[in-house]
C-alpha positions as CSV (number, residue, x, y, z in Angstrom):
1,L,13.1,-17.2,11.4
2,Q,12.7,-17.1,15.2
3,R,10.8,-13.8,15.0
4,A,8.5,-15.3,12.3
5,C,7.9,-18.4,14.4
6,E,7.1,-16.3,17.5
7,A,4.6,-14.3,15.4
8,L,2.9,-17.4,14.2
9,Q,2.7,-18.8,17.7
10,A,1.1,-15.6,18.8
11,Q,-1.4,-16.0,15.9
12,A,-0.1,-12.7,14.5
13,P,0.1,-12.2,10.7
14,V,3.4,-12.4,8.8
15,P,2.9,-9.4,6.5
16,S,5.2,-8.2,3.7
17,S,5.3,-5.7,0.9
18,L,4.6,-8.4,-1.6
19,M,1.8,-10.2,0.1
20,I,-1.7,-9.2,-0.9
21,T,-4.0,-9.3,2.1
22,D,-7.8,-9.6,1.7
23,D,-8.3,-6.1,3.1
24,A,-5.8,-4.6,0.7
25,L,-7.3,-6.5,-2.2
26,D,-10.8,-5.3,-1.3
27,R,-9.6,-1.7,-0.9
28,E,-7.8,-1.6,-4.2
29,F,-10.7,-3.3,-6.0
30,H,-13.2,-0.8,-4.6
31,V,-11.1,2.2,-5.5
32,A,-10.5,0.9,-9.1
33,D,-14.1,-0.1,-9.7
34,D,-15.5,3.3,-10.8
35,N,-19.0,2.2,-11.6
36,D,-19.3,-0.2,-8.6
37,D,-20.4,-3.1,-10.8
38,G,-18.2,-5.7,-9.1
39,E,-16.0,-6.0,-12.3
40,L,-13.0,-4.2,-13.6
41,D,-12.8,-3.3,-17.3
42,S,-9.7,-2.7,-19.3
43,K,-9.7,1.1,-18.5
44,E,-10.0,0.4,-14.7
45,V,-7.3,-2.3,-14.8
46,A,-4.9,0.0,-16.8
47,R,-5.3,2.7,-14.2
48,I,-4.5,0.5,-11.2
49,L,-1.5,-1.2,-13.1
50,K,-0.1,2.3,-13.7
51,K,-0.6,3.2,-10.1
52,V,1.5,0.2,-8.9
53,N,4.1,0.8,-11.6
54,L,3.5,-2.4,-13.6
55,T,2.7,-0.7,-16.9
56,S,1.4,2.6,-18.3
57,S,0.4,1.1,-21.6
58,R,-3.3,0.3,-22.3
59,T,-2.2,-2.4,-24.7
60,E,0.0,-4.1,-22.1
61,A,-2.8,-3.7,-19.5
62,Q,-5.2,-5.4,-21.9
63,A,-2.8,-8.3,-22.4
64,M,-2.3,-8.7,-18.7
65,L,-6.1,-8.7,-18.2
66,S,-6.6,-11.4,-20.8
67,S,-3.9,-13.6,-19.2
68,V,-6.1,-14.0,-16.0
69,D,-9.6,-13.6,-17.6
70,T,-10.6,-17.2,-17.0
71,D,-14.3,-16.8,-18.0
72,L,-13.4,-14.7,-21.1
73,S,-15.8,-11.9,-20.0
74,G,-13.4,-9.1,-20.9
75,T,-13.5,-8.0,-17.3
76,L,-12.0,-9.1,-13.9
77,D,-13.8,-10.2,-10.8
78,R,-12.1,-10.2,-7.4
79,T,-10.6,-13.6,-7.9
80,E,-9.2,-12.8,-11.2
81,F,-8.0,-9.4,-9.9
82,R,-6.1,-11.2,-7.1
83,A,-4.5,-13.5,-9.7
84,L,-3.4,-10.5,-11.7
85,L,-1.7,-8.7,-8.9
86,T,-0.1,-11.9,-7.5
87,R,1.3,-12.9,-10.9
88,H,2.8,-9.5,-11.7
89,A,3.8,-8.3,-8.2
90,M,7.3,-9.7,-8.7
91,S,9.9,-8.6,-11.2
92,Q,11.8,-11.0,-13.5
93,A,14.8,-10.5,-11.2
94,H,12.8,-11.9,-8.3
95,R,11.7,-14.8,-10.4
96,D,15.2,-15.6,-11.6
97,F,16.6,-15.5,-8.1
98,F,14.0,-17.9,-6.7
99,R,14.4,-20.2,-9.7
100,K,18.1,-20.5,-9.0
101,L,17.4,-21.3,-5.3
102,C,15.0,-24.0,-6.5
103,E,17.5,-25.5,-8.9
104,A,20.1,-25.7,-6.1
105,D,17.6,-27.4,-3.8
106,E,18.9,-31.0,-3.3
107,V,15.4,-32.2,-2.4
108,Q,13.3,-32.0,-5.5
109,P,9.5,-32.5,-5.5
110,E,8.1,-35.9,-6.2
111,S,7.1,-36.5,-9.8
112,G,3.5,-35.5,-10.5
113,V,3.2,-33.2,-7.5
114,E,4.4,-30.1,-9.3
115,E,6.9,-29.1,-11.9
116,E,10.6,-28.9,-10.9
117,S,12.2,-25.7,-9.7
118,T,9.0,-24.0,-8.6
119,S,9.2,-24.5,-4.8
120,L,11.7,-24.9,-2.0
121,S,11.9,-27.8,0.4
122,A,12.7,-27.4,4.1
123,A,16.3,-28.3,3.3
124,G,16.5,-25.8,0.5
125,L,15.1,-23.0,2.6
126,A,17.4,-24.0,5.5
127,Q,20.4,-23.8,3.2
128,F,19.4,-20.3,2.0
129,L,18.8,-19.1,5.6
130,Q,22.2,-20.5,6.7
131,T,24.4,-19.5,3.8
132,V,22.8,-16.3,2.6
133,Q,21.0,-14.9,5.6
134,G,23.5,-16.1,8.2
135,D,20.7,-17.6,10.4
136,N,21.6,-20.3,12.8
137,V,18.7,-22.7,12.0
138,T,18.3,-26.4,11.5
139,E,16.3,-28.2,8.8
140,D,13.9,-29.5,11.4
141,Q,13.2,-26.0,12.7
142,V,12.5,-24.8,9.1
143,A,10.3,-27.8,8.4
144,H,8.3,-27.1,11.6
145,F,8.0,-23.4,10.5
146,L,6.7,-24.4,7.0
147,E,4.0,-26.5,8.6
148,Q,2.6,-23.4,10.3
149,L,2.4,-21.2,7.2
150,P,-0.9,-20.5,5.5
151,A,-1.9,-22.5,2.4
152,T,-1.1,-19.6,0.1
153,H,2.6,-19.9,1.0
154,V,3.2,-23.7,0.7
155,C,2.3,-26.6,-1.5
156,D,2.8,-30.2,-0.2
157,G,5.1,-29.0,2.5
158,R,7.2,-26.9,0.1
159,L,7.6,-23.1,0.0
160,V,6.2,-21.6,-3.2
161,E,7.6,-18.5,-4.8
162,H,4.9,-16.0,-3.5
163,G,5.4,-17.4,0.0
164,F,9.1,-17.1,-0.2
165,W,9.1,-13.4,-1.0
166,S,6.2,-12.7,1.4
167,L,8.4,-14.0,4.2
168,I,11.8,-12.6,3.1
169,T,10.4,-9.1,2.6
170,G,8.3,-9.1,5.7
171,P,9.1,-7.3,9.0
172,N,9.9,-10.6,10.8
173,F,12.9,-11.1,8.5
174,D,14.0,-7.4,8.8
175,A,17.8,-7.3,9.3
176,V,17.6,-4.5,11.9
177,G,14.9,-6.2,14.1
178,P,11.5,-4.9,15.3
179,S,13.0,-2.5,17.8
180,A,14.1,-0.2,15.0
181,S,10.5,0.7,14.2
182,E,9.7,1.7,17.8
183,V,9.5,5.4,18.6
184,S,12.5,6.4,20.7
185,Q,12.3,10.2,20.5
186,D,10.5,12.5,22.9
187,M,7.2,13.1,21.1
188,R,5.9,15.7,23.7
189,R,7.6,18.8,22.2
190,P,5.7,21.3,20.1
191,L,5.0,20.2,16.5
192,H,7.4,22.8,15.1
193,D,10.3,21.1,16.7
194,Y,10.1,18.1,14.4
195,W,11.0,17.2,10.8
196,I,7.7,16.2,9.2
197,A,7.3,13.8,6.3
198,S,5.6,16.0,3.7
199,S,4.2,15.6,0.2
200,H,4.2,18.2,-2.6
201,N,1.3,18.2,-5.1
202,T,0.1,15.0,-3.5
203,Y,-2.7,14.5,-6.0
204,L,-0.5,14.2,-9.1
205,E,0.6,10.8,-10.3
206,G,3.1,12.0,-12.9
207,H,4.0,15.2,-14.8
208,Q,3.5,18.4,-12.9
209,L,2.0,20.2,-15.9
210,T,0.2,17.4,-17.8
211,G,-0.2,14.6,-15.2
212,H,-3.2,12.7,-13.9
213,A,-4.7,13.7,-10.6
214,S,-6.1,10.9,-8.5
215,V,-7.4,10.2,-4.9
216,E,-5.3,7.0,-5.0
217,Q,-2.2,9.2,-4.6
218,Y,-3.5,10.4,-1.2
219,M,-4.1,6.8,-0.1
220,A,-0.6,5.8,-1.3
221,V,1.4,8.5,0.5
222,L,-0.6,8.0,3.7
223,L,0.1,4.3,3.7
224,R,3.8,5.2,3.4
225,G,3.6,7.3,6.6
226,C,3.4,10.8,5.1
227,R,2.2,13.3,7.7
228,C,1.6,16.5,5.6
229,L,-0.4,16.5,2.4
230,E,-0.9,19.2,-0.1
231,I,-4.4,20.0,-1.5
232,D,-4.7,22.6,-4.2
233,I,-8.4,23.6,-4.4
234,W,-10.2,25.4,-7.2
235,D,-13.8,26.2,-8.1
236,G,-15.5,23.4,-10.0
237,P,-18.7,22.8,-11.8
238,G,-21.9,23.3,-9.8
239,D,-20.0,24.9,-7.0
240,E,-18.3,21.7,-6.2
241,P,-14.6,22.4,-5.4
242,V,-12.0,20.3,-7.3
243,V,-8.4,19.4,-6.6
244,T,-6.0,20.2,-9.5
245,H,-2.8,22.0,-10.4
246,G,-4.3,25.3,-11.6
247,H,-3.5,26.8,-15.0
248,T,-2.0,23.5,-16.3
249,L,-3.3,20.5,-18.3
250,T,-3.5,18.2,-15.2
251,S,-6.9,16.5,-14.6
252,K,-9.2,17.2,-11.7
253,V,-10.7,15.2,-8.8
254,L,-13.5,16.2,-6.5
255,L,-12.5,17.6,-3.1
256,T,-15.2,15.5,-1.5
257,D,-13.5,12.3,-2.8
258,V,-10.1,13.5,-1.6
259,V,-11.3,14.3,1.9
260,R,-13.2,11.0,2.1
261,V,-10.0,9.0,1.3
262,I,-7.9,11.1,3.7
263,R,-10.4,10.3,6.5
264,E,-10.2,6.6,5.8
265,Y,-6.4,6.3,5.6
266,A,-5.2,9.1,7.8
267,F,-4.1,7.0,10.7
268,V,-3.5,3.5,9.2
269,A,0.3,3.9,9.0
270,S,0.8,6.3,11.9
271,P,-1.2,7.5,14.9
272,Y,0.5,10.9,14.9
273,P,-1.3,14.0,13.7
274,L,-1.9,14.7,10.0
275,I,-1.5,18.1,8.5
276,L,-3.5,19.2,5.4
277,S,-1.8,22.0,3.6
278,L,-4.4,23.8,1.5
279,E,-3.8,26.2,-1.4
280,Q,-7.1,27.9,-1.5
281,H,-8.1,29.4,-4.9
282,C,-11.9,29.3,-4.6
283,G,-14.3,32.2,-4.5
284,P,-16.5,32.9,-1.5
285,R,-19.1,30.3,-2.4
286,G,-16.4,27.7,-3.0
287,I,-14.6,28.5,0.3
288,A,-17.9,28.0,2.2
289,R,-18.4,24.7,0.4
290,C,-14.9,23.6,1.3
291,A,-15.5,24.4,4.9
292,A,-18.6,22.3,4.9
293,I,-16.8,19.4,3.3
294,F,-14.0,19.4,5.8
295,F,-16.2,19.8,8.8
296,Q,-18.8,17.2,7.8
297,T,-16.2,14.6,6.9
298,L,-13.5,15.2,9.5
299,R,-15.5,16.6,12.3
300,S,-14.6,14.0,14.9
301,V,-10.8,14.2,14.2
302,L,-10.3,17.9,13.4
303,W,-8.0,19.9,15.7
304,L,-9.7,23.2,16.6
305,P,-7.5,25.8,18.2
306,D,-8.5,27.6,21.3
307,D,-7.6,31.2,22.4
308,S,-4.2,30.2,23.7
309,A,-0.9,30.3,21.8
310,H,-0.2,26.7,22.8
311,I,1.3,24.5,20.0
312,P,0.3,20.9,20.6
313,S,2.8,18.0,20.5
314,P,2.6,14.9,18.3
315,E,1.9,12.8,21.4
316,G,-0.8,15.2,22.6
317,S,-2.5,15.3,19.2
318,R,-2.6,11.7,18.2
319,G,-5.4,10.9,15.8
320,R,-6.0,14.6,15.0
321,I,-6.0,16.4,11.6
322,F,-4.7,19.9,11.4
323,I,-5.7,22.2,8.5
324,K,-3.4,25.1,7.4
325,A,-4.3,27.3,4.5
326,K,-3.1,30.2,2.5
């Protein structure tokens, strides 16, 4: 709680894995909106729900879309899209846990303000922090903290479900403290001296032989801190290279789209260098097109070797993208 209060006093955000920021919402909406019409149809909604592991069924996706489609248009605008993700971001186990906390709260909301057992008072949150989290806090401190939270987290001075999980799963409530995420290793040694977080067949969402390929997978692994991505490149229609698992039933995505997403998300989660591991299966014309795509899109961040045998360090190559190919 003290770390969260300090973050608020410094006007810093209190992020979490369950809180949907405006930037994240816009990003996900843009990626899902294939035809750029500002609305998500059932097919687009089904794909993004599968991506976030909520459902892989088109029927379930349609039912979830209908549950937030307030204007009965059959599609979702940005407001409805936010409602969809917020409503389904938490599992039933999360909801049951919060409901039990609310039921045990000795200070229930006033009649007519909201239904019982849907929010926590300062006293209820203080009791949870004291007995479950082991925090040495007072009810007054918790009440002051609740007053500083954004409107999406509280209602009439009480912590709502989404706000509770946004706080508890955020870095300010991390059991190990913020110092654990600080780099303590010597990052000035050659790259080959380090274990590197790597991804195999990065583009595939599911089965290695019949799965769906998507650019969203590159975004997802980069946001998790991955520093080495695999790109399998094959000749595509009109001399446009595609990324796919060759000689299988997996789908294809354009190399241009993959590289664009990589450029956008390469250094969001980490400033250290990113390695693109290419499996090049194109003919001469396709290889030339690949080179043009990489150079045009990544020109400002590409690491270009000189004549020396020097291997750069992570510290010395921050913000750079390396390409290795076979």
